[in-house]
N, C-alpha and C positions, 0 to 999 in steps of 0.2 A: 945787280941780281934782280931777276924778274920775280914779281909777286903774283901768285895766283890766289884769288880770294873769292869765296862765294858771297861775301858781303860787299856791296858797293862802297867805295870810299866814303860817300856822303852819309852812309848808315852805320859806320863803325862807331860803336859806343865804348868798347873796351878792347884792349889788346893784351893777350896773355903771351908770355915768353917762356918757353920750356927751358929746362936746365941743359938740354942736349944730352947726348950719349958720348961715350968714348970715341974720339975720332970724328965726331959730327958736330956741327955748329948748332946753336940754339934755333928752335923753330918759333914762329909767331902764329898765334891763333887769333883771328879777328872775330869779334862777337858784335851782333847788333843788340839793341836794348832788350828785345824779347829773349834772346838766347842768354844774355847776361843775367836777366831776372830769373830764368829757369835754372841756371847754374847756381845762383845764390840760394834759391829755394831748395834745391837738391843737396847742396852742401849743408844747409841747416838741418835737413832731415837726417843726413848721415851723421852729423855731429850729435844730434839728439839720441840716435840709436847707440852710438859709441859711448857717449857720456852718461847714459842711463837716465835720460829725462831731464837733465839740467836745462832750464829755460834757455832757448837759443838767443834771446835778447841779451843774455849775460855774456854771450860769446861773440855774436855778430851784431854790429850796429843795425838798427832797423828791424830787429827781431827775425832776421832771415826771410823777410817778406819779399825781397828782391827789389825793394825801392831804395 
């Protein structure tokens, strides 16, 4: 299977795998370090909003700082 990625192999920091959909295989999403950090930061912000201000450090290691 051919892989098309916007992130060069040498810069892949994290690979996410989707659960796929009915009749389709799982997809892979390749993230560089900057994108992975931004994703972690946004997840932390979303969790804070949903959980009503519970400190993110209690939920995400590193306090959601993306490090």
